[in-house]
matplotlib code that plots the C-alpha trace (Angstrom):
import matplotlib.pyplot as plt

x = [1.5, -0.2, -0.3, -4.2, -3.6, -4.5, -0.5, 0.3, -2.1, -1.0, 1.2, -1.6, -3.9, -1.0, -0.5, -3.9, -4.2, -1.4, -2.4, -6.2, -4.5, -2.2, -5.2, -7.6, -5.2, -4.5, -8.0, -8.1, -5.0, -3.9, -1.4, 1.3, 1.1, 1.1, 4.4, 6.3, 5.0, 8.0, 8.4, 9.5, 5.5, 3.3, 0.1, -1.0, 0.3, -3.3, -4.0, -1.2, -2.1, -5.8, -4.4, -2.2, -4.7, -7.5, -4.4, -3.7, -7.4, -8.1, -5.1, -6.0, -9.4, -7.7, -5.7, -8.2, -10.3, -9.1, -10.3, -8.3, -5.7, -2.8, -3.7, -3.7, -0.5, 1.5, -0.5, 1.0, 4.7, 4.2, 2.3, 5.4, 8.0, 6.2, 5.8, 9.5, 10.6, 8.0, 10.0, 13.1, 11.7, 10.8, 14.1, 15.7, 13.5, 13.8, 17.8, 17.8, 15.5, 16.9, 13.2, 13.6, 14.6, 17.6, 15.0, 12.9, 15.3, 17.0, 13.1, 13.0, 16.1, 15.0, 11.8, 13.6, 15.2, 11.7, 10.1, 12.5, 10.7, 7.1, 8.2, 9.2, 6.3, 3.8, 6.0, 5.3, 1.8, 1.3, 3.3, 1.0, -2.4, -4.6]
y = [13.1, 10.1, 7.5, 8.0, 11.7, 12.7, 13.4, 10.0, 8.7, 10.3, 7.9, 5.6, 7.8, 8.7, 5.4, 4.8, 7.5, 6.0, 2.6, 3.6, 5.9, 2.9, 0.3, 2.4, 2.8, -1.1, -1.1, 2.1, 1.5, -1.8, -2.0, -0.3, -2.5, -5.6, -4.5, -5.1, -8.2, -10.4, -12.6, -15.5, -15.8, -18.2, -17.0, -14.2, -10.7, -9.1, -11.5, -10.2, -6.6, -6.9, -8.9, -6.6, -3.9, -5.6, -6.0, -2.6, -1.3, -3.6, -2.5, 1.2, 0.3, -1.1, 1.4, 3.9, 2.4, 2.8, -0.7, -2.6, 0.1, -1.9, -5.1, -2.8, -1.6, -4.8, -5.6, -2.3, -3.5, -7.0, -5.5, -2.9, -5.7, -8.1, -5.5, -5.0, -7.4, -5.7, -2.7, -4.4, -5.4, -2.4, -0.8, -3.8, -3.3, 0.5, 0.1, -2.4, -0.5, 1.6, 3.5, 4.7, 7.9, 8.7, 10.4, 8.0, 5.5, 7.5, 7.6, 4.0, 3.4, 5.8, 4.4, 1.4, 2.7, 4.3, 1.0, 1.5, 4.4, 3.1, 0.2, 2.0, 4.3, 1.3, -0.4, 3.3, 3.2, -0.3, 0.9, 4.1, 2.1, 1.1]
z = [33.3, 34.1, 31.4, 30.7, 30.2, 26.4, 25.9, 26.7, 24.4, 21.4, 20.0, 20.2, 18.4, 15.7, 15.2, 14.5, 11.9, 10.4, 10.2, 9.1, 6.0, 4.9, 5.4, 3.2, 0.7, 0.4, -0.8, -2.9, -4.9, -4.2, -7.2, -5.6, -2.7, -4.8, -6.4, -3.2, -1.8, -1.5, -5.0, -2.2, -0.9, -2.2, -3.8, -5.4, -4.4, -4.3, -1.2, 0.7, 0.0, 0.8, 4.3, 5.2, 4.3, 6.7, 9.6, 9.7, 9.4, 12.2, 14.2, 13.6, 15.3, 18.3, 19.1, 18.6, 21.2, 25.0, 26.1, 23.3, 23.1, 25.0, 22.3, 19.6, 20.1, 20.8, 17.4, 15.6, 16.9, 15.4, 12.1, 11.6, 11.9, 9.7, 6.9, 6.9, 4.4, 1.7, 2.5, 2.1, -1.5, -2.4, -1.9, -3.8, -6.5, -7.1, -6.7, -9.5, -11.6, -14.5, -14.4, -11.1, -10.1, -7.9, -5.4, -5.4, -4.9, -1.8, -0.5, -0.8, 1.2, 3.8, 4.5, 5.8, 9.2, 10.0, 10.7, 14.0, 15.5, 14.4, 16.5, 19.7, 19.5, 19.3, 22.1, 24.1, 23.2, 24.7, 27.8, 28.2, 27.6, 30.7]

ax = plt.figure().add_subplot(projection="3d")
ax.plot(x, y, z, "-o")
ax.set_aspect("equal")
plt.show()
């Protein structure tokens, strides 16, 4: 299988779809994203929600286009690392909350290690891009 074969480009296209969906959600339903913006960050949470949504959409577009796929994959890896603090904030908040169900708490914790395969898939997509 060559690095330009359709199968080798699948990780990039899967990540593009994931990021496009998440990016749209940041604008269509911003409130859940606002709640996981780390409180230590300056400014309004909504600003971070919109900026991260725009970054996800731009990265998805870069991954979808063969000419920009390599750069898009590098950006995706960086983006997955950059949003990790928000995922940690969500897990901490949900674990501390008496209103959050046990299954939801498990989901919040379970999301944290998912960042590792997302980063590795982005790096794989970067290697395979031509």
